[in-house]
A tleap script that builds the chain and sets N, CA, C and O, in Angstrom:
source leaprc.protein.ff14SB
mol = sequence {
  NMET ILE LEU GLY VAL LEU LEU THR GLY LYS
  ASP PRO ALA ASP LEU PHE PHE SER GLY GLU
  SER GLY ARG GLY SER LEU ALA ARG TRP LEU
  ARG HIE MET GLN HIE SER GLY ASP MET LYS
  GLU ALA LEU ASP SER SER ILE VAL GLY GLU
  GLU VAL ASP GLU GLU GLU MET VAL MET ALA
  VAL ARG VAL ALA ILE VAL CYS LEU SER GLU
  LEU PRO ALA ASP ARG PRO SER SER ASP GLU
  LEU VAL ALA MET LEU ALA GLN LEU HIE SER
  CPHE
}
set mol.1.N position { -13.215 43.601 -32.312 }
set mol.1.CA position { -13.251 43.374 -33.757 }
set mol.1.C position { -12.501 44.462 -34.500 }
set mol.1.O position { -11.770 44.207 -35.457 }
set mol.2.N position { -12.707 45.707 -34.021 }
set mol.2.CA position { -12.125 46.830 -34.717 }
set mol.2.C position { -10.582 46.740 -34.670 }
set mol.2.O position { -9.897 46.949 -35.671 }
set mol.3.N position { -10.080 46.429 -33.498 }
set mol.3.CA position { -8.603 46.296 -33.362 }
set mol.3.C position { -8.061 45.244 -34.317 }
set mol.3.O position { -7.051 45.469 -34.984 }
set mol.4.N position { -8.736 44.083 -34.386 }
set mol.4.CA position { -8.351 43.021 -35.316 }
set mol.4.C position { -8.379 43.449 -36.753 }
set mol.4.O position { -7.488 43.089 -37.522 }
set mol.5.N position { -9.378 44.208 -37.135 }
set mol.5.CA position { -9.494 44.707 -38.515 }
set mol.5.C position { -8.359 45.708 -38.810 }
set mol.5.O position { -7.732 45.637 -39.867 }
set mol.6.N position { -8.100 46.631 -37.884 }
set mol.6.CA position { -7.085 47.653 -38.058 }
set mol.6.C position { -5.680 47.017 -38.213 }
set mol.6.O position { -4.880 47.466 -39.034 }
set mol.7.N position { -5.396 45.977 -37.420 }
set mol.7.CA position { -4.057 45.401 -37.435 }
set mol.7.C position { -3.851 44.404 -38.635 }
set mol.7.O position { -2.743 44.239 -39.145 }
set mol.8.N position { -4.938 43.778 -39.036 }
set mol.8.CA position { -4.774 42.788 -40.113 }
set mol.8.C position { -5.144 43.314 -41.511 }
set mol.8.O position { -4.698 42.779 -42.526 }
set mol.9.N position { -5.969 44.372 -41.541 }
set mol.9.CA position { -6.433 44.876 -42.812 }
set mol.9.C position { -7.518 44.004 -43.451 }
set mol.9.O position { -7.916 44.232 -44.594 }
set mol.10.N position { -7.975 43.036 -42.725 }
set mol.10.CA position { -9.008 42.080 -43.252 }
set mol.10.C position { -10.371 42.548 -42.839 }
set mol.10.O position { -10.592 42.947 -41.696 }
set mol.11.N position { -11.308 42.494 -43.806 }
set mol.11.CA position { -12.727 42.795 -43.542 }
set mol.11.C position { -13.369 41.474 -43.010 }
set mol.11.O position { -13.249 40.431 -43.653 }
set mol.12.N position { -14.012 41.525 -41.896 }
set mol.12.CA position { -14.599 40.269 -41.400 }
set mol.12.C position { -15.661 39.689 -42.312 }
set mol.12.O position { -15.953 38.497 -42.217 }
set mol.13.N position { -16.257 40.495 -43.206 }
set mol.13.CA position { -17.204 39.988 -44.147 }
set mol.13.C position { -16.587 39.518 -45.462 }
set mol.13.O position { -17.291 39.111 -46.386 }
set mol.14.N position { -15.274 39.583 -45.527 }
set mol.14.CA position { -14.548 39.209 -46.780 }
set mol.14.C position { -14.687 37.751 -47.102 }
set mol.14.O position { -14.805 36.933 -46.190 }
set mol.15.N position { -14.679 37.391 -48.367 }
set mol.15.CA position { -14.761 36.012 -48.818 }
set mol.15.C position { -13.624 35.163 -48.282 }
set mol.15.O position { -13.710 33.935 -48.234 }
set mol.16.N position { -12.533 35.857 -47.871 }
set mol.16.CA position { -11.360 35.165 -47.279 }
set mol.16.C position { -11.784 34.264 -46.101 }
set mol.16.O position { -11.147 33.247 -45.826 }
set mol.17.N position { -12.849 34.649 -45.426 }
set mol.17.CA position { -13.291 33.912 -44.251 }
set mol.17.C position { -14.449 32.918 -44.543 }
set mol.17.O position { -14.960 32.277 -43.624 }
set mol.18.N position { -14.844 32.801 -45.794 }
set mol.18.CA position { -15.960 31.931 -46.093 }
set mol.18.C position { -15.558 30.834 -47.066 }
set mol.18.O position { -14.412 30.749 -47.506 }
set mol.19.N position { -16.511 30.023 -47.379 }
set mol.19.CA position { -16.281 28.972 -48.361 }
set mol.19.C position { -15.469 27.834 -47.817 }
set mol.19.O position { -15.566 27.466 -46.646 }
set mol.20.N position { -14.679 27.297 -48.681 }
set mol.20.CA position { -13.902 26.061 -48.355 }
set mol.20.C position { -12.613 26.320 -47.616 }
set mol.20.O position { -11.903 25.382 -47.255 }
set mol.21.N position { -12.298 27.589 -47.385 }
set mol.21.CA position { -11.036 27.910 -46.736 }
set mol.21.C position { -10.959 27.364 -45.314 }
set mol.21.O position { -9.873 27.074 -44.813 }
set mol.22.N position { -12.133 27.223 -44.656 }
set mol.22.CA position { -12.119 26.743 -43.306 }
set mol.22.C position { -11.767 27.748 -42.300 }
set mol.22.O position { -11.665 27.427 -41.116 }
set mol.23.N position { -11.567 29.000 -42.726 }
set mol.23.CA position { -11.158 30.020 -41.762 }
set mol.23.C position { -12.289 30.461 -40.901 }
set mol.23.O position { -12.099 30.711 -39.711 }
set mol.24.N position { -13.488 30.569 -41.473 }
set mol.24.CA position { -14.710 30.822 -40.738 }
set mol.24.C position { -14.951 32.207 -40.191 }
set mol.24.O position { -16.053 32.731 -40.350 }
set mol.25.N position { -13.978 32.825 -39.555 }
set mol.25.CA position { -14.145 34.174 -39.050 }
set mol.25.C position { -12.791 34.790 -38.747 }
set mol.25.O position { -11.782 34.093 -38.640 }
set mol.26.N position { -12.790 36.102 -38.611 }
set mol.26.CA position { -11.559 36.801 -38.244 }
set mol.26.C position { -10.974 36.241 -36.935 }
set mol.26.O position { -9.780 35.964 -36.824 }
set mol.27.N position { -11.876 36.088 -35.952 }
set mol.27.CA position { -11.422 35.610 -34.661 }
set mol.27.C position { -10.792 34.218 -34.767 }
set mol.27.O position { -9.718 33.982 -34.216 }
set mol.28.N position { -11.449 33.306 -35.467 }
set mol.28.CA position { -10.918 31.980 -35.636 }
set mol.28.C position { -9.580 31.979 -36.359 }
set mol.28.O position { -8.647 31.277 -35.971 }
set mol.29.N position { -9.503 32.802 -37.447 }
set mol.29.CA position { -8.253 32.877 -38.197 }
set mol.29.C position { -7.101 33.440 -37.361 }
set mol.29.O position { -5.975 32.949 -37.440 }
set mol.30.N position { -7.393 34.488 -36.548 }
set mol.30.CA position { -6.371 34.999 -35.682 }
set mol.30.C position { -5.894 34.017 -34.637 }
set mol.30.O position { -4.702 33.954 -34.338 }
set mol.31.N position { -6.847 33.225 -34.059 }
set mol.31.CA position { -6.444 32.217 -33.087 }
set mol.31.C position { -5.611 31.150 -33.773 }
set mol.31.O position { -4.657 30.638 -33.187 }
set mol.32.N position { -5.954 30.809 -34.997 }
set mol.32.CA position { -5.131 29.810 -35.765 }
set mol.32.C position { -3.722 30.329 -35.982 }
set mol.32.O position { -2.739 29.610 -35.803 }
set mol.33.N position { -3.646 31.644 -36.387 }
set mol.33.CA position { -2.335 32.240 -36.635 }
set mol.33.C position { -1.510 32.248 -35.330 }
set mol.33.O position { -0.301 32.018 -35.371 }
set mol.34.N position { -2.120 32.499 -34.227 }
set mol.34.CA position { -1.447 32.529 -32.935 }
set mol.34.C position { -0.926 31.129 -32.605 }
set mol.34.O position { 0.245 30.984 -32.256 }
set mol.35.N position { -1.747 30.122 -32.705 }
set mol.35.CA position { -1.354 28.778 -32.371 }
set mol.35.C position { -0.262 28.236 -33.299 }
set mol.35.O position { 0.560 27.414 -32.895 }
set mol.36.N position { -0.269 28.719 -34.568 }
set mol.36.CA position { 0.716 28.181 -35.549 }
set mol.36.C position { 2.015 28.996 -35.458 }
set mol.36.O position { 3.011 28.653 -36.095 }
set mol.37.N position { 1.998 30.095 -34.648 }
set mol.37.CA position { 3.211 30.853 -34.506 }
set mol.37.C position { 3.429 31.837 -35.687 }
set mol.37.O position { 4.543 32.308 -35.913 }
set mol.38.N position { 2.379 32.123 -36.406 }
set mol.38.CA position { 2.484 32.972 -37.608 }
set mol.38.C position { 1.863 34.368 -37.353 }
set mol.38.O position { 1.322 34.972 -38.279 }
set mol.39.N position { 1.935 34.868 -36.145 }
set mol.39.CA position { 1.289 36.151 -35.812 }
set mol.39.C position { 1.763 37.265 -36.724 }
set mol.39.O position { 0.936 38.075 -37.143 }
set mol.40.N position { 3.035 37.357 -37.056 }
set mol.40.CA position { 3.557 38.413 -37.896 }
set mol.40.C position { 2.910 38.382 -39.265 }
set mol.40.O position { 2.720 39.428 -39.885 }
set mol.41.N position { 2.563 37.175 -39.751 }
set mol.41.CA position { 1.943 36.992 -41.019 }
set mol.41.C position { 0.524 37.568 -41.061 }
set mol.41.O position { 0.012 37.914 -42.125 }
set mol.42.N position { -0.096 37.663 -39.888 }
set mol.42.CA position { -1.472 38.192 -39.802 }
set mol.42.C position { -1.507 39.721 -39.945 }
set mol.42.O position { -2.547 40.292 -40.273 }
set mol.43.N position { -0.372 40.376 -39.700 }
set mol.43.CA position { -0.340 41.837 -39.741 }
set mol.43.C position { -0.535 42.361 -41.187 }
set mol.43.O position { -0.067 41.767 -42.158 }
set mol.44.N position { -1.242 43.489 -41.276 }
set mol.44.CA position { -1.440 44.141 -42.554 }
set mol.44.C position { -0.081 44.686 -43.059 }
set mol.44.O position { 0.527 45.540 -42.413 }
set mol.45.N position { 0.362 44.206 -44.165 }
set mol.45.CA position { 1.697 44.577 -44.695 }
set mol.45.C position { 1.782 46.090 -45.031 }
set mol.45.O position { 2.876 46.650 -45.100 }
set mol.46.N position { 0.662 46.713 -45.230 }
set mol.46.CA position { 0.675 48.171 -45.558 }
set mol.46.C position { 1.031 49.037 -44.342 }
set mol.46.O position { 1.440 50.187 -44.500 }
set mol.47.N position { 0.879 48.494 -43.148 }
set mol.47.CA position { 1.210 49.318 -41.979 }
set mol.47.C position { 2.496 48.853 -41.287 }
set mol.47.O position { 2.948 49.492 -40.337 }
set mol.48.N position { 3.086 47.754 -41.749 }
set mol.48.CA position { 4.356 47.262 -41.178 }
set mol.48.C position { 5.460 47.993 -41.898 }
set mol.48.O position { 5.511 48.017 -43.128 }
set mol.49.N position { 6.350 48.594 -41.117 }
set mol.49.CA position { 7.461 49.278 -41.718 }
set mol.49.C position { 8.494 49.716 -40.677 }
set mol.49.O position { 8.523 49.233 -39.545 }
set mol.50.N position { 9.309 50.620 -41.098 }
set mol.50.CA position { 10.448 51.031 -40.257 }
set mol.50.C position { 9.972 51.771 -38.992 }
set mol.50.O position { 10.605 51.651 -37.943 }
set mol.51.N position { 8.884 52.523 -39.074 }
set mol.51.CA position { 8.453 53.300 -37.920 }
set mol.51.C position { 7.472 52.562 -37.034 }
set mol.51.O position { 6.956 53.127 -36.069 }
set mol.52.N position { 7.207 51.290 -37.354 }
set mol.52.CA position { 6.245 50.494 -36.577 }
set mol.52.C position { 6.972 49.303 -35.905 }
set mol.52.O position { 7.707 48.554 -36.549 }
set mol.53.N position { 6.737 49.164 -34.607 }
set mol.53.CA position { 7.351 48.045 -33.879 }
set mol.53.C position { 6.496 46.810 -34.096 }
set mol.53.O position { 5.386 46.718 -33.571 }
set mol.54.N position { 7.006 45.867 -34.862 }
set mol.54.CA position { 6.256 44.626 -35.175 }
set mol.54.C position { 5.902 43.885 -33.956 }
set mol.54.O position { 4.797 43.345 -33.890 }
set mol.55.N position { 6.759 43.808 -32.963 }
set mol.55.CA position { 6.480 43.045 -31.725 }
set mol.55.C position { 5.325 43.664 -30.998 }
set mol.55.O position { 4.471 42.959 -30.458 }
set mol.56.N position { 5.286 45.025 -30.977 }
set mol.56.CA position { 4.174 45.708 -30.311 }
set mol.56.C position { 2.907 45.434 -31.052 }
set mol.56.O position { 1.855 45.254 -30.438 }
set mol.57.N position { 2.977 45.399 -32.322 }
set mol.57.CA position { 1.754 45.095 -33.124 }
set mol.57.C position { 1.315 43.626 -32.871 }
set mol.57.O position { 0.115 43.374 -32.766 }
set mol.58.N position { 2.245 42.659 -32.772 }
set mol.58.CA position { 1.863 41.317 -32.473 }
set mol.58.C position { 1.170 41.240 -31.102 }
set mol.58.O position { 0.164 40.549 -30.939 }
set mol.59.N position { 1.719 41.952 -30.139 }
set mol.59.CA position { 1.060 41.969 -28.820 }
set mol.59.C position { -0.342 42.573 -28.917 }
set mol.59.O position { -1.252 42.124 -28.220 }
set mol.60.N position { -0.528 43.573 -29.760 }
set mol.60.CA position { -1.843 44.162 -29.968 }
set mol.60.C position { -2.805 43.155 -30.580 }
set mol.60.O position { -3.981 43.113 -30.220 }
set mol.61.N position { -2.296 42.332 -31.520 }
set mol.61.CA position { -3.133 41.276 -32.072 }
set mol.61.C position { -3.550 40.297 -31.005 }
set mol.61.O position { -4.675 39.798 -31.031 }
set mol.62.N position { -2.684 40.014 -30.082 }
set mol.62.CA position { -3.033 39.109 -28.973 }
set mol.62.C position { -4.163 39.722 -28.125 }
set mol.62.O position { -5.057 39.014 -27.663 }
set mol.63.N position { -4.106 41.027 -27.934 }
set mol.63.CA position { -5.161 41.765 -27.204 }
set mol.63.C position { -6.500 41.622 -27.989 }
set mol.63.O position { -7.565 41.387 -27.418 }
set mol.64.N position { -6.377 41.780 -29.337 }
set mol.64.CA position { -7.585 41.667 -30.173 }
set mol.64.C position { -8.156 40.271 -30.053 }
set mol.64.O position { -9.378 40.126 -30.023 }
set mol.65.N position { -7.364 39.274 -29.985 }
set mol.65.CA position { -7.846 37.859 -29.860 }
set mol.65.C position { -8.609 37.687 -28.555 }
set mol.65.O position { -9.647 37.026 -28.521 }
set mol.66.N position { -8.092 38.289 -27.467 }
set mol.66.CA position { -8.801 38.207 -26.190 }
set mol.66.C position { -10.148 38.945 -26.327 }
set mol.66.O position { -11.157 38.473 -25.803 }
set mol.67.N position { -10.175 40.070 -27.010 }
set mol.67.CA position { -11.411 40.808 -27.170 }
set mol.67.C position { -12.433 40.047 -28.049 }
set mol.67.O position { -13.637 40.286 -27.954 }
set mol.68.N position { -11.944 39.144 -28.888 }
set mol.68.CA position { -12.805 38.345 -29.726 }
set mol.68.C position { -13.099 36.993 -29.137 }
set mol.68.O position { -13.527 36.099 -29.867 }
set mol.69.N position { -12.896 36.801 -27.875 }
set mol.69.CA position { -13.185 35.516 -27.212 }
set mol.69.C position { -14.692 35.187 -27.424 }
set mol.69.O position { -15.549 36.071 -27.457 }
set mol.70.N position { -14.956 33.888 -27.563 }
set mol.70.CA position { -16.324 33.475 -27.840 }
set mol.70.C position { -17.241 33.714 -26.651 }
set mol.70.O position { -18.414 34.039 -26.833 }
set mol.71.N position { -16.748 33.566 -25.494 }
set mol.71.CA position { -17.556 33.811 -24.299 }
set mol.71.C position { -17.409 35.272 -23.819 }
set mol.71.O position { -16.305 35.708 -23.494 }
set mol.72.N position { -18.485 35.997 -23.778 }
set mol.72.CA position { -18.422 37.412 -23.338 }
set mol.72.C position { -17.714 37.596 -22.010 }
set mol.72.O position { -17.026 38.601 -21.826 }
set mol.73.N position { -17.855 36.667 -21.079 }
set mol.73.CA position { -17.210 36.799 -19.795 }
set mol.73.C position { -15.656 36.779 -19.897 }
set mol.73.O position { -14.959 37.296 -19.024 }
set mol.74.N position { -15.160 36.188 -20.952 }
set mol.74.CA position { -13.719 36.126 -21.177 }
set mol.74.C position { -13.111 37.373 -21.849 }
set mol.74.O position { -11.895 37.505 -21.982 }
set mol.75.N position { -14.010 38.278 -22.263 }
set mol.75.CA position { -13.568 39.506 -22.959 }
set mol.75.C position { -13.281 40.554 -21.913 }
set mol.75.O position { -13.960 40.628 -20.889 }
set mol.76.N position { -12.256 41.379 -22.178 }
set mol.76.CA position { -11.976 42.462 -21.201 }
set mol.76.C position { -12.999 43.562 -21.212 }
set mol.76.O position { -13.658 43.787 -22.227 }
set mol.77.N position { -13.145 44.248 -20.107 }
set mol.77.CA position { -13.989 45.414 -20.043 }
set mol.77.C position { -13.306 46.562 -20.784 }
set mol.77.O position { -12.138 46.445 -21.155 }
set mol.78.N position { -13.985 47.619 -20.994 }
set mol.78.CA position { -13.368 48.834 -21.624 }
set mol.78.C position { -12.151 49.305 -20.856 }
set mol.78.O position { -11.101 49.592 -21.431 }
set mol.79.N position { -12.317 49.379 -19.529 }
set mol.79.CA position { -11.230 49.835 -18.659 }
set mol.79.C position { -9.986 48.882 -18.753 }
set mol.79.O position { -8.840 49.330 -18.793 }
set mol.80.N position { -10.264 47.595 -18.786 }
set mol.80.CA position { -9.151 46.605 -18.877 }
set mol.80.C position { -8.486 46.729 -20.234 }
set mol.80.O position { -7.267 46.597 -20.350 }
set mol.81.N position { -9.287 46.985 -21.263 }
set mol.81.CA position { -8.713 47.106 -22.621 }
set mol.81.C position { -7.778 48.324 -22.719 }
set mol.81.O position { -6.691 48.248 -23.290 }
set mol.82.N position { -8.229 49.430 -22.153 }
set mol.82.CA position { -7.398 50.659 -22.154 }
set mol.82.C position { -6.136 50.362 -21.418 }
set mol.82.O position { -5.077 50.760 -21.903 }
set mol.83.N position { -6.143 49.683 -20.264 }
set mol.83.CA position { -4.955 49.361 -19.542 }
set mol.83.C position { -4.034 48.481 -20.348 }
set mol.83.O position { -2.822 48.700 -20.348 }
set mol.84.N position { -4.575 47.484 -21.043 }
set mol.84.CA position { -3.792 46.554 -21.830 }
set mol.84.C position { -3.059 47.329 -22.962 }
set mol.84.O position { -1.867 47.130 -23.197 }
set mol.85.N position { -3.799 48.199 -23.638 }
set mol.85.CA position { -3.188 48.943 -24.735 }
set mol.85.C position { -2.192 49.984 -24.252 }
set mol.85.O position { -1.238 50.303 -24.961 }
set mol.86.N position { -2.401 50.513 -23.065 }
set mol.86.CA position { -1.426 51.458 -22.475 }
set mol.86.C position { -0.134 50.705 -22.152 }
set mol.86.O position { 0.965 51.216 -22.369 }
set mol.87.N position { -0.279 49.498 -21.636 }
set mol.87.CA position { 0.935 48.690 -21.341 }
set mol.87.C position { 1.715 48.365 -22.556 }
set mol.87.O position { 2.945 48.336 -22.507 }
set mol.88.N position { 1.031 48.109 -23.695 }
set mol.88.CA position { 1.717 47.787 -24.921 }
set mol.88.C position { 2.690 48.848 -25.311 }
set mol.88.O position { 3.834 48.569 -25.668 }
set mol.89.N position { 2.214 50.114 -25.237 }
set mol.89.CA position { 3.005 51.252 -25.641 }
set mol.89.C position { 4.205 51.472 -24.733 }
set mol.89.O position { 5.193 52.087 -25.134 }
set mol.90.N position { 4.116 50.978 -23.533 }
set mol.90.CA position { 5.212 51.251 -22.543 }
set mol.90.C position { 6.398 50.289 -22.735 }
set mol.90.O position { 7.455 50.513 -22.146 }
set mol.91.N position { 6.251 49.214 -23.550 }
set mol.91.CA position { 7.327 48.288 -23.723 }
set mol.91.C position { 8.408 48.837 -24.576 }
set mol.91.O position { 9.406 48.160 -24.820 }
savepdb mol mol.pdb
quit
């Protein structure tokens, strides 16, 4: 959850995810953005810039989506998460 919040700038308790929007949750919204091919649109515009690799950030959002899987068995362990994030930075 924390990684998703950091990368998107969205508060999971925000009204953005409630009401008639149909977004439901940060996890659901991120999965929707991934399926629609709009991953870059999910990124917090205040941290996207010249010194930030957008593709690396999009890959980090994909990691966040895996961490937000509905089934706990589908979520990575802490060790697996560290390895995933270390790989991101090596690209």
